[in-house]
N, C-alpha and C positions, 0 to 999 in steps of 0.2 A: 511176203505172198502167201497167201492160204493155201494149208496142204491138206489133203484128202483124209478123213476121219470116218472110219468104218461105221454105218449106222447098224447094230444091233438091238435097235430098240431104246438105245441109250439116248441124251438128249444132249445136243451142242448147245452151250450156253453162251457162248463168246458172241462180243458185237459184231455186225457186218456192215459195211460200207453197201452193198448191194446184195439184194436177194432176187433170184429168179424164180418163177413160179411155173410149173406146168401141170398140165393134166396127167400125161405118161412120160415115162423114162423115153427120151429123146427129143420131145417138145422143148425143152430148156435149150439143147444144143441147138436145134435146127432155126428157132427165130433168135437166140440171143447167144450161140455159143462162139461166135466170132468176136463179139462185143466181150463177153467174158475173159475171153485170151488176153483181149488188149487190157482191159480194167487188171488182171492180174500182171501184165507187163509192167503197168504204171504202178504198180504197187498196191492196189486197192483190195480188201478182202471181200472175197463173194463165195455166195451159198446157193444150195439150189434145192428148191422144194418139189418133191411130186405127190399128186392128191392120188393116183391109182397106181396098180403095179403093171400095168398094160396086158392083162393077162389074156387079154381079147384078140391080139395082134395074132397077123397070119402066123408070124416065125416065132420061135421061141416060147418059153415060158415065166412064168415070175423068177424063179432062180437066176434063168441066163439073162433076163432083163436087168436084173439087180445087178448083175457081175458087170454088164455092157456099161451100164449107168455108172458103177464105180471106175472102171477105166476111164469114161470120157469124163468126168470131173476131175481126174487126177491129170488129163491133158488140159484141162483147161485151166486147172490151178485154182480149183473151189471145191468148198466143203460139201457135203449133202448133209444138209442140215435135218430135215426129216422126211421121212416117207410117210406117206396115208394109205390104205386100203380101201379106197370109198367105191371102186367098182368100176372097173374100165367099162363103158358105152351105158353106164348106169349114173353117171355122176350128175348130181341135181344142187342146186342153190340152195342150201337150208340155214336156219337160224345156229343151228346147232354146230355147222361147219364153218359159218361167218366166226363163232366165238374161238373154234379151236386155231383156227389160222390166224385170228387179232393176238390169243396168246403167244402164238410163235413169233409175232412181229414184235412183240414188246419183251420178249426175251432176246431177241437177235438184233433190235432195234436198227434196221436199215436205213440208211438215208434213201436208197432209191430200190424202189419194188420193179421189176419187169414181171407182167403178166400177158395171157394171152388177150386179144381184142374181145369185148362184150357180146359185140354184134355179128352178123352175119347170117347167111341163108345154111339150112342143113342137108346134107345129102350128100352123095359120090362126089368129090369132087370140089366138095364146098366145105364150108368151116364144119368140125367135128362138133357136136354136141356137147361134149365134153369141154372142149376148148372154152365153147362160150358161158359153161356154168363157171367153170375156172374163173374166167375174167370177172364174172358177175359176185362171186364168192370172196375174190381178193379185193374188189373194189369197197363192199360191204364190209369186210375184214377190217381195212387200213381205217376206215371211219370208225369201227369199235374200238380199235386199239387206242385211239386219240381220245376215248370217252371217259373221265374221271368215276363213272356210276358205274363202269362195268367192271367187276370184281375178279381178281385175280392175283397170283403170287408175284407178278411182274409190275412196275412201275408202267405208269401209262406213256404211250409213244406216239409221237406224230411223224409220220413218215413225210420225207422232204417233198418227193416225187414219185408217182406213178405213171409208168410208162406201158404201154401196149404195144405187143408182136402179133403177129399171124392177123391183120387187117383183111377187112373185107373188100374184095374187089372194089373199084371207085374210089377206096378211102385213101386221100395221100397222105404220105409220113409227116409227122410235124418235123423230124428233122433225120438226117442220116448219118450213120457213124461208119468212118471209111476204116477196112479190116483189111485193107490190100496186104500188110504186113504179117497180118495174123491167120491169112485165107490157110496156108499148108497146115496149120496145126488145127484150124476149125475142121477141114476135113478128115484129119485124124481121129478129131471127137467123135465125127459123126460115122466114119468107121469102125469104130468101136461097138457102134451098135450093128452089129454084123447080122443080128437075125433079121433087124428090119430092112437095112439100105445095102446089104452083099448078100442077100438070099437069094440061090438059084431058082427059089420055087416062085419068085416075082419075075415077071418080064420087064416092069417099069426100072428104068434107070433113075434112081431116085437122086444118088450124088450130082449126076448130071443137071438135073431139075434144079437142084437148090445153086450149084454155082451159076445158073442160069439166071435165077432170081437174083443172086449176089451180085452179077455182073449188072444188071437192069438198076438195082437200087444203087449202085457206085457211078455208075453212069449219070445218074441225075444229079450228083454233086462233082462229077470231074474227075473220078479215081476209077481204079479197076475193079473193087470188090466192096461193098458196103452192105449194112443190114438196118433197116428204117423200124421206125419207131412211132406210134401216135400218142399226143398227150391231150388227154379229155380237157384239159383248162390251158390257157394261153402260159406260154413260158414268161416268167418274169425273168426280165432283163434289166441289169442296172447300167452295164458301158454296152452300148451296143457293139464297140469294136473288138468285142470279145468272140464275137459271133464270125468275125473275117479270120482267114488263115493269115500266119505270120508273113508269107513270102506277099501275100495280097497287100497286107497293111505297108510293107516297104514299097511296094510298088506304087501305092498310092498316095503315102504319107506327105504331107506338106513339104517337107526337108526334101523329098525326092523330086519333087517338083521344079525347086531352085535352080 
């Protein structure tokens, strides 16, 4: 299982099974935290990248949010691979930023990347423009990382899959991951961001809202809690039976019908 490594400007160079990328400290936890906990439980190495320091949030400041992210990552069993300071509320998709993320991808060699959905409406209670920009940066960076003519110190890397969280209203998930067993730890990781989710200056009950969303996602697949993701490409399946839970296979197998 991956262990947290303090990021003080140093580069983490080891390979990762999964890297989750968010615009702000807490985005990764909200959109993928339960799944990162589950992947750690399954023995996979997971990493986190933040593109801004979340300095425009109502609560906290850069230092507080950095410490909160450290605690949350430790709870999830993930490393903080890299932090950028590309401007909270000012994040834009540029070629230079695509290249920088592509180089991190080459260094970390993730098999799967999670990133925010690249489309949506902006404004209050809608998709944050930083989330949309992050989705576009990561999509393009994943492509650049695979191009042999992009120069850099690390070998070309082709990501196995890119899945998106924070899907806009009306977009159905391509799949939902059961996080029922990891729910309590997910809430613990979210609670590490006290300045955002347990801030008395805020009247909104964020944790209740996130639990409600996880219940709704879980209900779609017949479990208590889930987190959903969108794939921009069709999922490649060799054996359709791998999509069925083992208990369902047992109930419907030819042997059980005899």
